[in-house]
C-alpha positions in Angstrom: 0.0 0.0 0.0 1.1 3.6 -0.5 2.4 5.3 2.6 -0.3 6.9 4.7 -0.1 10.6 5.2 0.1 10.2 8.9 3.6 8.7 8.5 5.0 11.8 7.0 6.9 13.9 9.5 5.4 17.4 10.0 2.4 16.4 8.0 -0.6 18.7 8.2 -2.8 15.7 8.1 -1.9 15.1 11.8 -3.9 18.2 12.6 -7.7 18.4 12.9 -8.9 18.8 9.4 -12.6 18.5 10.2 -13.0 15.0 8.8 -14.8 12.4 11.0 -13.4 9.0 11.8 -16.2 7.4 9.9 -15.5 9.4 6.7 -11.7 8.6 7.0 -12.5 4.9 7.3 -14.9 4.9 4.4 -12.4 6.9 2.2 -9.6 4.5 3.2 -11.7 1.5 2.0 -12.5 3.3 -1.2 -8.9 4.2 -2.0 -7.9 0.7 -1.2 -10.5 -0.5 -3.7 -9.1 1.9 -6.4 -5.6 0.5 -5.8 -6.8 -3.0 -6.1 -8.4 -2.1 -9.5 -5.3 -0.3 -10.9 -2.7 -2.8 -9.5 -2.6 -4.8 -12.8 -1.5 -1.6 -14.6 1.7 -1.3 -12.7 3.8 -3.4 -15.1 6.3 -1.5 -17.2 6.5 -2.1 -21.0 10.2 -1.8 -21.6 10.0 -1.9 -25.3 7.6 0.9 -25.4 9.8 2.9 -23.0 12.9 2.5 -25.2 10.8 3.4 -28.3 9.5 6.6 -26.7 13.0 7.6 -25.5 14.7 7.0 -28.9 11.9 8.4 -30.9 12.5 11.7 -29.1 16.3 11.5 -28.6 17.4 10.6 -32.1 15.7 13.5 -33.9 16.9 15.9 -31.2 20.5 14.8 -31.6 20.1 15.0 -35.4 19.0 18.6 -35.2 21.8 19.3 -32.7 24.3 17.8 -35.2 22.9 20.2 -37.9 23.4 23.1 -35.5 27.0 22.2 -35.0 27.6 21.6 -38.7 26.1 25.0 -39.9 28.8 27.6 -39.7 26.5 30.6 -40.0 25.0 31.3 -36.5 21.7 32.7 -37.7 21.1 29.7 -39.9 22.2 27.3 -37.1 19.9 28.8 -34.5 16.6 27.2 -35.8 18.3 23.8 -35.6 19.2 24.5 -32.0 15.7 25.5 -31.1 14.2 22.4 -32.8 16.8 20.2 -31.0 16.0 21.9 -27.7 12.2 21.6 -28.0 12.6 17.9 -28.7 15.1 17.5 -25.9 12.6 19.1 -23.5 10.4 16.0 -24.0 13.4 13.8 -23.5 13.9 15.4 -20.2 10.3 14.7 -19.2 11.3 11.1 -19.7 13.7 11.5 -16.8 10.7 11.9 -14.6 9.5 8.4 -15.6 13.1 7.2 -15.0 13.1 8.7 -11.5 10.1 6.4 -10.8 11.6 3.5 -12.6 8.5 3.4 -14.8 10.1 4.0 -18.2 12.5 1.0 -18.6 12.4 -0.8 -15.2 16.1 -1.5 -15.4 17.3 -0.6 -11.9 20.7 1.1 -11.8 21.0 1.0 -15.6 17.9 3.1 -15.9 19.2 5.6 -13.3 22.5 5.8 -15.2 20.5 6.7 -18.3 18.8 9.5 -16.3 22.2 10.9 -15.3 23.5 10.7 -18.9 20.5 12.6 -20.2 20.7 15.3 -17.5 24.3 16.1 -16.7 25.1 17.6 -20.2 22.6 20.3 -19.6 23.5 20.9 -15.9 20.4 19.1 -14.4 21.2 17.4 -11.0 19.2 14.3 -11.7 20.1 12.2 -8.6 19.2 15.2 -6.3 16.0 15.7 -8.2 15.1 12.0 -8.0 15.5 12.0 -4.2 13.6 15.3 -3.7 10.9 14.1 -6.0 10.3 11.1 -3.8 9.9 13.5 -0.9 7.5 15.6 -3.0 5.3 12.5 -3.4 5.4 11.9 0.3 4.8 15.5 1.4 2.5 16.9 -1.3 -0.6 18.5 0.3 0.5 17.5 3.8 3.9 18.8 4.7 5.0 22.4 4.1 8.6 21.2 3.6 7.5 19.7 0.2 10.4 20.7 -2.1 8.0 21.1 -5.1 5.3 23.0 -3.2 3.8 25.7 -5.4 1.4 27.2 -2.9 2.4 29.6 -0.1 1.0 29.0 3.3 -1.4 31.5 4.8 1.5 32.7 7.0 3.8 33.1 4.0 1.2 35.0 2.0 0.5 37.3 5.0 4.2 38.1 5.4 4.7 38.7 1.7 5.1 42.1 0.2 2.9 43.3 -2.7 5.3 42.1 -5.4 5.8 38.7 -3.9 2.0 38.3 -3.3 1.5 39.2 -7.0 4.0 36.5 -7.9 2.1 34.0 -5.7 -1.1 34.7 -7.6 0.4 34.9 -11.1 3.6 32.9 -11.0 4.1 32.6 -14.8 5.8 36.0 -15.3 8.7 35.7 -12.9 9.3 32.0 -12.5 8.9 31.1 -16.2 10.1 34.2 -18.1 12.7 35.4 -15.7 14.1 32.6 -13.6 13.4 29.6 -15.9 15.6 26.6 -15.6 18.2 28.3 -13.5 15.7 28.6 -10.6 14.9 24.9 -10.9 18.6 23.9 -10.8 19.4 26.2 -7.8 16.3 25.0 -6.0 17.3 21.4 -6.3 20.6 22.0 -4.4 18.9 24.4 -2.0 16.2 21.9 -1.0 18.7 19.1 -1.2 20.8 20.7 1.6 17.8 21.9 3.5 16.1 18.5 3.6 19.3 16.4 3.8 18.1 14.8 7.1 14.8 13.7 5.5 16.3 11.4 2.9 19.4 9.2 3.5 20.6 9.5 -0.1 20.3 13.3 -0.6 23.8 14.3 0.3 25.4 11.5 -1.7 23.1 12.4 -4.7 24.1 16.1 -4.6 27.8 15.2 -4.5 27.4 12.7 -7.3 25.6 15.4 -9.4 28.1 18.1 -8.7 31.0 15.8 -9.8 29.1 14.4 -12.8 28.0 17.8 -14.0 31.5 19.3 -13.5 33.2 16.5 -15.4 30.7 16.5 -18.3 30.7 20.3 -18.6 34.5 20.4 -18.5 34.7 17.9 -21.3 32.2 19.8 -23.3 34.0 23.1 -23.0 37.4 21.5 -23.6 36.0 20.1 -26.9 34.5 23.5 -27.8 37.7 25.3 -27.1 39.7 22.8 -29.2 37.2 23.4 -32.1 36.9 27.2 -31.6 33.2 26.8 -30.9 32.9 28.2 -27.4 30.3 30.8 -28.4 28.1 28.1 -29.9 28.3 25.9 -26.8 27.4 28.8 -24.5 24.5 29.7 -26.8 23.3 26.1 -26.7 23.4 26.0 -22.9 21.5 29.3 -22.7 18.8 28.2 -25.2 18.4 24.9 -23.3 18.1 26.7 -20.0 15.5 29.1 -21.3 13.3 26.7 -23.3 13.6 23.5 -21.3 13.4 25.4 -18.0 10.2 27.3 -19.2 8.5 24.1 -20.2 9.3 22.4 -16.9 8.2 25.4 -14.9 4.9 25.7 -16.7 4.2 22.0 -16.5 4.8 21.8 -12.7 2.8 24.9 -12.0 -0.3 23.8 -14.0 -0.3 20.4 -12.3 -0.4 21.8 -8.8 -1.4 25.5 -8.9 -3.8 26.5 -6.0 -4.5 22.9 -5.1 -2.3 22.2 -2.1 -4.4 20.9 0.8 -4.8 17.7 2.9 -7.7 15.2 2.5 -8.9 12.2 4.5 -6.4 9.8 3.1 -2.9 10.0 1.5 -4.3 8.8 -1.9 -7.2 11.3 -1.9 -4.8 14.1 -1.0 -2.7 13.3 -4.0 -5.7 12.9 -6.3 -7.2 16.3 -5.4 -4.0 18.3 -5.1 -2.9 17.4 -8.6 -4.5 18.7 -11.8 -5.2 16.7 -14.9 -5.1 18.1 -18.4 -7.4 16.7 -21.1 -4.9 15.4 -23.7 -4.9 13.0 -26.6 -2.6 10.0 -27.0 0.2 11.9 -28.7 0.4 14.6 -26.0 0.2 12.0 -23.3 3.2 10.2 -24.8 5.2 13.4 -25.2 4.4 14.5 -21.6 5.0 11.0 -20.2 1.5 10.5 -18.8 1.7 13.8 -16.8 -1.6 15.0 -18.1 -3.0 12.3 -15.8 -1.2 13.8 -12.9 -3.8 13.0 -10.2 -3.4 9.2 -10.7 0.4 9.5 -11.1 0.6 11.2 -7.7 -1.6 8.7 -6.0 -0.1 5.6 -7.6 3.4 6.6 -9.0 4.2 3.0 -10.0 1.8 3.2 -12.9 3.7 3.8 -16.2 2.7 6.6 -18.4 1.0 4.5 -21.1 -1.4 3.0 -18.5 -2.3 6.2 -16.7 -5.3 7.1 -18.9 -6.9 3.7 -18.1 -6.1 4.3 -14.4 -7.7 7.7 -14.5 -10.9 6.3 -15.9 -11.1 3.6 -13.2 -10.5 6.1 -10.4 -13.0 8.7 -11.8 -15.7 6.0 -12.0 -15.0 4.8 -8.5 -15.0 8.4 -7.1 -18.2 9.2 -8.8 -19.9 6.1 -7.5 -19.0 7.2 -3.9 -20.3 10.8 -4.4 -16.9 12.4 -4.6 -16.3 15.6 -6.7 -14.6 15.3 -10.1 -10.8 15.4 -10.1 -9.3 18.8 -10.8 -8.9 19.3 -14.6 -8.4 21.7 -17.4 -9.3 21.1 -21.1 -5.8 21.8 -22.4 -2.4 23.3 -21.6 -3.5 26.7 -22.8 -6.3 26.8 -20.3 -3.9 25.6 -17.7 -1.4 28.4 -18.6 -4.2 31.0 -18.2 -4.5 29.9 -14.5 -0.9 31.1 -14.0 -1.2 34.4 -15.6 
């Protein structure tokens, strides 16, 4: 069974939330029933995972090769943008890898996550450990490293500009801070929460060494080829575009939903927002449009999440529960942030 909210240190669910014992018991039985129904969906399709990864990675690398081959910077730039946009979806695959739901290959899968992340400066191992804490703490523990919502106290203390940012986070977090904010926050929360996860410090050290070695090799090659400007431009474009996509995705999935519910599973279901998306978008986004079910049952691979969502929605409806939070598309979700 998924860990109960009451096991999370500092969990808000330990406080009186106004739910009766009878309601908690009934909801526990209901969520156990949902888990029984979705349990057969936990199996990872390795072939499909490899296909998705290479279908995105190969054209991204092909565009990147064209970028490096084109001597005229203005003509090379469109190839870089195309490569970066494709690579953004490759990086979304590292989210699946962090849950071992893309390839289900243990340490080999985690090595793939590092290999995809370190060339662009992303501390994958730190992220993986913090993301595990996020799943434990979301909606229940204010230390949640991916919490998007200010507490009442934080909002009360905030000045006018910060309060405006809380209400409309798109402008500063996406357009100004972008990927750099995400990278810095990983190390910040990694150090801050180092006592909450036994592997956090080792993960941060591993990431720092890995990123330093890979980036040093990249710059050494660029210097030898006289292409330092091109390398710097590549890293800047990646930080801007990939960072913006990651920021927007995370915000849409959780904006203004952070709160505790009667059970751990219901807390995850109702503090995560779904996005109505077709099969292609679901593949590109690694099942994240079905974020509620991913949060409640993170062992379900991306290709089975639509089926799991249908099962959960039917069960919740039969028990008189409200619909899961949802927007019709990412444009509508983006409007929530602006």
